[in-house]
Steps between C-alpha positions, in 0.01 A plus 500: 500500500724204430584234756788261553425167661702353778452159665492502872565155643366373826526160662142422411418685184617754249353846514545708183566863576476784249731797539486827308754776503286669767534200734134412480425136567210274435485251784303179461386387842350162560245551776408193701185525715429168660476260205426762237763649272446838339750686282514877538706755313653788696715788377806577716656716620360848426815678621724680253800297385733764645406363842723200431868505406576491131569156358870447431642244261669321790178473697304390196743216442495403868128542546349365182435130451629481145493170309872458574409481871169314492651227284668343803414431864788502747524190717826550687792739535848374584715798599875464544684818589842608628480824701817711520425724798810716465435580134120502537492263207304185420561226246312181430232324305130424520332188365137561408288187478165551331221344299390629161149643494514543123726411211769765489836597354564807718455586866567793732678510832600808698836624624611854582693670220797574725553125555721328243342209316771242425283246320176302482528125451251228407575139402873579471422787265581865548185693415473836326370786715386856449441763769227759538553696821490239779334238278705230329350314203644156428473309172427132566483195279140388468345428838158336494205552729524268801878463480700530821831676447785664691733774383796667671588867522858602584541855625698732726524859607473758770132511595313817576542628855184593686504859626191479721422132556247347501324777305747482217661185369850363501778365717568647843874497573541603864726451799373384838591696812822300527601607149438159340326441165122495523321437172138461393271558205150642442345533157119524517372735233834535322511128431721202576659551157718759672720215618403171330340397169141374501151548363439807713122513514301458819249270327755222439652347809715186474250223570763271653688767690867592474846386603757766585874447547701802610880494530621763747803591714557224756455725803142588400183300548251501212122492550244460224147367462381155599718234659878484522604186313877518499810698596824421321846653551760610248798531735743602225292801396369570851139467393189309601202400289151493651215318326143589592185348355139615470244227432208732427411762242662830592466860383812586303572814701487291817808295413771656714851470635638635826863486616633581841644369822174324575410262779186290512236558769246220508153478650205265466129551451223254578212513256210263551725241661772534237835656594686703238837671521552874463852594399629857520835627373649803674839664534703326766489794743117501489446136595353563846273790410375308198426190704256701712368736232417239240278306740233735362506308173293223657221740595503644149489163324218371719295812420542457127418131506185579700375766257643393162584132517818297527843639434581356157877469525568272796699262281720800409506622860433836662792723586579863566828636370661814638597756233622859494188642332147512641368166377343298219262206465743255341307173503602266785786741577339827612769766529490721808682818597284667762765519772292301750277792603141385421459812292496729798719762333377845410481407132269213572146506373417217739652649813163559669387142455788262460632442845342159452716385207764630260305676224764441234534132587123474478465688169771307319374166631151599379639479148561128542121480458426818302758535225700179523219245521215706351686694232380778271482389136646836397679777697197718425319311779757555775231596750447122535849487653528828684140593578430155643820516707397833655144376547644197678671741738162653577344159558784402731447815705128420515579143604735615776362837613140521376298653218517861619880498517509351151278780370724757666796340323331517160379858551854604581632330187220643280673838519769360270274416205586723202228409246724603211457197275274195499612221729501254206754609244542436128568138415778347293724800562709386796321770700541413868193657657637591840413836662139491615489122457612471863263716702221548248499128428454433872224757525314352204503165681374669817226667296398178328474328836237751609321498166456122533403556864551140606830424669460125476457526123780755466763305689399180325554678166848618598613164630348289225635734230850465645466122529336446160763712325804384696810486280297664223461826311197726524369832376271761650223352285562156647443640848187684387357183351581311818317756713200496268486121500516480880252777575256478210530878455651682205764745626632578153430875513648531849820334377500724198484816712765395748750316281472655153444868581739704707254651750271341759130589470366819656183491708314828469253563782290767667279502807200731479272483802335157496652394169842359423600520133781302339649370174823362358730705284663202332505292184173425327296233674692523829267390780720388787312471831637677806405532863403811690414567863179692570483601864737215583306233309667336201314513172597373155432713194567429132590826327507525121586786265139620543405716796329301772362597838394340825273636770660566837376665815562868548838587652633154420877447503621307195848345488621350175714200591801594290723292725352196326515619139763667283322808368497875493222696670358822358217703648286634214212740568372456146388146576200635686383693197246316295645624173845369582647295223 
């Protein structure tokens, strides 16, 4: 069997992944136990390649870190765009400032094929370009490693319209209830290249942030990320230009623009003796309801700072922006469209629990820590964004209503796990591993908490991991290594089962008189401990793939604590037979 080699870049190291036509990977994990470092080789995943979508040329070009992408590191985006609301048309330019990581004569940026590329310019030269799908390859004069350079991309076009935002990408051209223009954008998964040119890979955020200038009809207010620097008027053309600035690294899909008849609703939050401003933008007829509803944001922020460390974007502000779709975690400008109901509607999966706070507001704000600050190095690891956001919901319920209510919440959500594909997807393929990453990701965290069986250690791990990796990129393996380092226990096989295979482990068991038999039906070497209740008394057992047994009193009642662990249960009479395999 022949292999192709791909380089998988992280913020700390480079992991080389091998990929065959059957989507079999060799994963090199660096295992840190206390001060010792051991290197272990693990094959992953065992699932058939048909379990993942077929690789398209577009996704390969977007997902792979080819030399034309790794040769430069983006430092800053300057976006200047005129938005014609009536024609649903945009026109402008983007200046990309970067540093050269290697000597190069060609680089790649990304822009949707339906957008017209008018020219690429560098040092007063017009550069030659070629297109492959949504990838644009630019021929440069020699650029040397260490050089700082800026090039400009002129473009225009009618961007893709989102049909079901935020689950599909594009512009959202709507009217508010007074019939006035109401515009927004969401592009996670489909990529920011739908509406502006950039290096569209999650692993490369602009280190020095971005500056966005949007020229719009004069009657509309424009909201974007960060701080509002300037508003200028073009009276002749009946337009206004709004300039917003982000000082921090930002996920490309998080850069956003919203247009509407907005008013600003301000609030303040006191954090450890420091007062910060919260600024919310809502349609003018929602000013009063928003003023009351968005007071919840303070409760939400305080929770996250307690459990996961400081909010990282105070210099860019915190604001909520009303939009026509459900919502999105746009950094420092969380978009919100929940109609002020705290998720009490019949469609709500939080309706039983979230009278205490707006579930959507909470979930999207969670991404300011999990997704925006701690960012997956590749879309294959999206559970780090979505699973941790849902798990944060569970922790908030526990914090507010107690452990038992939290467990009830998770048990209710567990019904939605599909177990169709592994929660970690194929790398370098622009595969956005959503689906089970939400609920299953949360349940894996819940399971790991009980495996570790020390809440002080567990919550210290979560908080310190968020703090230590703030404004950084991580992989599933990074989290595994962090857990190993902070517990001194090797949970490699547990991670393998839960993240790289599509099914949770199955505990086979059988009670025969005074004997209780059990074993794991799972990957080789799986030995995750679990807890059981025997006549009301908790007891920890460590099943393996071999049949084990414990002595119990006659007529004992055994409860397997499956509310603590994500697993299947299967009663198996054959376990009591001595010749069972």
